[in-house]
C-alpha positions in Angstrom: 82.5 95.3 104.8 84.6 96.9 102.2 84.4 96.8 98.2 86.1 94.4 96.4 88.6 96.8 94.6 89.6 98.1 98.3 93.4 98.0 99.3 94.8 97.9 102.7 98.0 100.1 104.1 99.1 99.8 107.7 97.8 102.4 110.1 99.9 102.0 113.0 103.4 101.0 113.4 102.7 97.9 114.9 100.5 96.7 111.7 97.4 95.7 113.9 95.2 98.6 112.3 94.7 98.7 108.5 93.8 101.9 106.7 91.4 100.7 104.1 91.3 102.6 100.7 90.2 102.9 97.2 91.8 104.4 94.0 89.5 106.3 91.8 90.1 108.3 88.7 89.5 111.6 90.8 91.6 110.5 93.7 92.5 108.4 96.5 89.7 107.4 99.2 89.9 106.7 102.7 86.8 103.9 103.3 87.7 103.4 106.7 89.9 101.2 109.2 89.9 98.0 110.5 91.7 95.2 112.7 94.5 93.3 110.7 93.0 90.2 112.3 89.2 89.3 112.8 89.5 89.2 116.6 92.8 90.3 117.8 93.5 90.4 121.5 92.7 94.0 122.1 89.6 93.8 120.3 87.9 94.4 117.2 88.2 97.5 115.0 85.9 98.1 112.3 85.1 101.8 111.6 83.6 102.9 108.1 83.4 106.4 106.9 80.4 107.7 105.4 80.9 109.2 102.9 84.4 107.9 102.4 87.0 110.4 103.1 88.9 112.0 100.1 92.5 112.3 101.1 94.0 112.8 98.0 92.9 114.6 94.6 94.3 113.9 91.1 96.2 115.3 89.4 98.3 116.2 92.2 99.7 119.7 91.7 100.7 122.4 93.9 97.8 125.1 95.0 95.4 122.0 95.7 93.8 122.8 98.8 90.0 120.8 100.1 88.5 119.9 103.2 86.8 116.5 103.5 84.7 115.4 106.3 83.8 111.5 107.0 81.4 110.4 109.8 81.7 107.0 111.6 78.7 105.7 113.3 78.0 102.6 114.9 81.8 101.6 115.0 84.2 99.3 117.0 87.5 100.5 117.9 89.6 98.0 120.1 86.5 96.3 120.9 84.8 99.6 122.2 81.8 101.2 120.8 82.7 104.6 118.7 81.1 107.3 116.6 82.5 110.6 115.7 83.6 112.8 112.7 87.0 113.1 111.2 87.9 116.4 108.9 90.7 116.2 106.9 92.4 119.5 105.6 94.7 118.7 102.8 97.1 121.2 100.8 99.8 120.3 98.1 101.9 123.2 98.5 105.5 122.4 96.9 107.2 120.2 94.7 110.8 119.5 94.3 113.7 117.0 94.6 113.4 114.5 97.9 116.6 112.8 98.8 116.8 109.6 100.6 119.5 107.3 101.5 118.7 104.9 98.6 116.8 107.2 96.1 116.4 110.7 94.6 113.0 111.6 93.6 112.6 114.6 91.3 109.4 116.3 91.0 108.1 115.3 94.6 104.8 116.7 95.7 104.9 117.8 99.2 101.0 117.1 100.8 100.3 118.8 104.2 97.4 117.0 106.1 95.4 118.3 109.2 93.3 115.7 110.7 90.8 116.6 113.3 89.1 113.6 115.4 86.0 114.6 116.8 84.5 111.7 118.8 80.8 111.9 119.8 82.2 111.6 123.5 85.3 113.0 124.7 87.6 115.9 123.5 88.7 116.5 119.8 92.3 116.1 118.8 94.3 116.9 115.9 97.3 115.5 114.3 99.5 117.0 111.3 101.0 114.9 108.6 103.6 115.9 105.8 103.6 113.3 103.0 105.7 113.1 99.8 104.3 111.6 96.8 106.0 110.6 93.4 104.5 109.4 90.3 104.5 105.4 90.3 105.5 105.3 93.7 102.8 107.0 95.4 103.5 108.0 98.9 107.4 107.9 99.6 107.8 109.7 102.9 105.4 110.6 105.7 106.0 112.3 109.0 103.3 112.5 111.4 103.2 115.3 114.4 102.8 114.8 118.0 98.9 115.2 118.9 97.3 118.5 118.7 100.4 120.1 117.1 99.9 123.8 116.0 102.5 124.6 113.8 102.1 123.0 110.5 106.0 123.4 110.4 106.4 121.0 113.2 109.9 119.9 114.3 109.1 116.8 116.5 107.5 113.9 115.0 105.7 111.2 116.7 106.3 108.8 113.5 108.4 108.7 110.4 108.0 106.3 107.4 109.8 106.3 104.1 110.5 104.0 101.3 113.5 101.9 101.5 115.4 98.8 100.8 
């Protein structure tokens, strides 16, 4: 369902769902999401964005702001039919040192992303992400808000991911 040069990253903490991405000279694209297994017990997931969602533009630099919209039609989410529209509002708003237990990254770029999910049936929801990217390592930290968080500087997270050894 995806091009040969696509790559996968975990979408959920359990690792049962995967983001399908593609790296281009212009940026990073999200092609869709899929179940890690072809027919998992909770039901198959296969959702393809048309067009792919631009989640990062190169070069990554403070002051970059953009909106990218992906439509999903004829998809399956955990075995159920799905259609909708996802809007990604992305801004690179800072650069600086990022200190983690095993590493210190200099010139880490802070990228804020607000994702609005609008299913064809049901209510829209939003979530916010704050990610830190560092050259050659890609995303080294991601903090995700609770659903429908209004404050871009949220203080309660639903998930925190970081590089570590």
